[in-house]
N, C-alpha and C positions, 0 to 999 in steps of 0.2 A: 842756229835757225829752227824753228819750229815748224811742222808738218803742217801746209796747208792742206786741210780736211775738203776741200773742196777740189782738189786733185785726187782724191782716192774715193773710189767705187766702192761706198760702204756693203753695198750688194756683198760684195766678194767676203765677206765675213762670214756671212751664214754659208757660204761654200766651203770655208775653210773649217769651220766649226763639225759640216757634215763628215767631211773627209776625217778629220781628226779623231771625230767620234764611231764612225765605222771601220776606219781602216782599210779602205776599199774605195775605187772610185764607182765602180757598178753600183755599190749597195748606196752610196753618197748620191749620186745621180737618181737614182730611184727615189730618195726619200725630198729631194729636191723637185721631183716631177720634170727632170729637164735629161737631155739626150747625153751620151758618156762624152761623145765628142765636144757637146757645149761646156761639160764640166772640166773637160782637159783643158781645154782653152781657158776658164775661166783661172783655173790652176795656174796656168803660164803666166798670166796676168799678176796674179796673187803674188807669184817669185819674182816679178819686176818690181812690183810694189814694196816688198820687203828686202828684196836684194838678197835672196836666200830660196834654195833649193825647197825647204820645208819637207817636201813628201821625197822619199827614194824609194822605188818599185824594188821589191824583192820577192821572193817567192809565196811569203806568209802575207802580202797584201803591201800597203804604203806605210813607210817606217817613217816618223815625224823626225827632224833634225831636232838640235839642239835649241834654234830659233825658233823651230815649230812649238816645242814643249815649254818654252819659257812665256810664249802670249798666248796659250790654248786657254788657262785659267781666267786672264783679264778677260780675253774676248767670249768667252763662254760667258761671264758675269754681265757684260754690258749687252750681250743680245738678250740674254732673262730680263734684265731691268727695262730694257725696251718693250720686250713681248708683257711684261707684267704692268708696265703703263698702260700699253694700248688695250690690254684685256683686264682694266681692273674691275670692271662689273661683272666679269665674265666667270660664273662657278665653275670646277671641274666635275663634271659628270662621268663616274667610271662607267656608266651604262651606256655611254655615246663614245667612249673613248677604246683606240686598239693600240694603245702606248707599249711600248718594249722598255721593261725595266731592267739594267742588269744591277748584281748585288754579289760582292766577290764574299762568301761564306766562311772562308779561313780553311783550317784545316780540316773541319768535321762538320761543319754545319749543314752540309746538304743531305746530313743524314737525317738529323732531326728539327733542324730551323726551317730549311726549304718546303717538308711537308706539310707545316704547320701554318707556313705564310701562304701555300697555293691552297689551302683548304680555305681559308680567310677571303682569297682572292675567289675562288668558286662560289662562295656565299652570294655573287653580286652577280649580275647578268650581264657580262662584260666580255670584250675582247682585249683585254689588258693580258700579256706575257709576262712570266719574269724569266730573266737568264740570269744561270749561274755564272760568274767570269769566274775563270781560272788566271791563279796569281803567281803563276811558276815563275814567270818571265822577271815580272815585279811585285812589289807588295801590293797590297789592295790601297793602302795610303798612298803611292806613288800612282795609282791608276786615278785615284779621286781627284789628285792635283791635276793630272792631265787631261780630265774632263771625259774618260771612258767610260767609267762605271755611274750609278746613282748612290751606291751606300757599300759601305762594307763593314764587316764585324770584326774586332781587334780584343785582347786584351790588355793593351797601354793604349793609353787614350792619347791622342794627337797632339802636339807642342805646335805644329805648324797654326798660322793665325787664318790663314785661308780654310782652315776646315773646321767644323762644328761635332759637337756630338753630344750625345746623352747616355746615362747607364742604361744598359739592357738587363740585365742581370748577373748576380754573382753564380759561380759554379762551386761545388765543392769538389777537390781533387780527392782521389780515393786511388787504391792499392790493388790490382787485381791480378789471379793467378788463376790456372785451370783446374776446375773442379776437383781432379784427381790428383794432384800435385803432392809428389810423394812428400816433401816436408811439411805443406801448408794444407792440405788439403782436407784436413781432419780437425783445423783449427779456426776459432772463430774470430780471433784476432792477430795483429802480426805485430811484434816489438820491433823497437828502432834497430839492434841487433840483427835482429833475422832479416830486417828490412837491407841493411847492409852486406848482410852476409849471403844474399840471395843474388843473381846473376837478371841484369834488368836490358829489358827492350826500350830502347829510346827513339824518340822523334827527332829528325836532323830541323833545327831551328838555326836561324841568325847566327853567328858568331857572340853577339851582343846578347843576344837572352839564354844562349847556352851558359855563357859566363855568370851571369846573374843566378841563376838555378843553381850552377856548380858552388858558386861561392855560399848559396846557400845552403846546399847539403853538408860543407864542409864546417859551418857553423853549428849544423845538429850534429856534427861528430863523426860524419864519414864521407867517403867517396864511393859513387858505385860503379859497382863491376859491369861492365859494358858487354850484354851477352851478342846483342848486333843492334844497328842503328837503321831505320827505316824510311822511307821520302814521302810514304802516305799516311795519314792518319787512320785510316782505315785499315791498314797493314797490322797496327799496332795490338790489338786483339786479337785479329785470326793468328799471329805469329805465337802470341801469348797460349792460346788454345791449344797449340799443336807442340809445346816445348815445356820444359822448366823454369822459364824467365818469367820476369814478374814486371812490371809497368804502373806508372802513375797517370791516367787519365781522369778526365771531368766525369763525375757520375752519369751525366745521360749517355754518355757515351758506354758507360760498361754496363747501364742498363737497357743499351737499344736491345729490341725483341730476338735479333739475331743471335746476339750473345750471351743474353741474362743467365740461359739456362746451361753454359757451359763453362761459366765463368763463377771464381769466389771475388766478392767484394770486401775488400777491408777497409776499417779508415786508416788513415794517411797517421803514422805514430810520428808524425813530426809537426812543428808548430807552422804548418803553412796555412794561411789564411784561404778563408774563398776566392777565388778568381774572379775579379772583375770582367765580365764582358762590357764592349763598349759598342755602339751604334753611331757611325761615323757619317758624315755625307760634307761635300764642298758647301762652303757658306755663302754662295752664289744661288745656289740652289733652295736657300731657305724661303724667295718669295714665290716658288713654283708652286703651284696649286695642287697638281696632280703628282707632284713629290711628297707635299706635306700629307697628302690621304695616303700614300703607301706609307708614311714614317708612322702615322698612327695606327694604322692596322696591323704594323710590324710590332708594334709595341701592345698591341691587344694578343700578343703570343706569347708574352712573358710569362 
């Protein structure tokens, strides 16, 4: 039996979307210009409508249930289409906006991408703000599906039909060592044998991506000797500068002004092509004019 929409208060969907986006009742209430008790009462009605808790209170905010994660994308898409229909003749004016956008920059994007995007935003007289989303609990892709963020960067194109993407730019992968490295400091290049003879500082990635990289290394004739594994990309050049280990990183990281004077940069002696970087967003946001404005601004940073 189909649900009778007349029995459902569709205004509750905006409240669900706000709680989902902010993860906190107080911030959701503030966005909706509602009191916190009124928002809590609306959540109670939402739970009755969907016959599910939807959100569980934790020390870190409101954690969505599996059912909430399942319906978050469709609800956000419906709300955006309604807003776009009602505001079809309204242009987005960044000078009049105080909108906050959330972006998952990935492993090192805060170092070079975020400053360039902020520089572009600051060229406009606007109160728009950009928040860097930490993706340690879930990937940027998962956060996009849940409607928690506006964009993410990744070097793997998404396969989910709910997501859309474009290639941001390819990045060359290079080898780095400290300038006074006892075996490489005086060299201008590194051979495949030297690459596999040295010990490596590696970044911890997901097991599937690690396996792909390891398979590629084996096809090139060797297995890397691991000196240490770090959890933050920014730690890779820092550890390299203070050890005899080497590492592979994107060239923009190797040439970052804080590191470049203390690092030797070598062309990677393997047949690894440049790494494609993708800008990814939820397809439901494609008609959002503010979202499209920021996407165009980001693409100017290529």
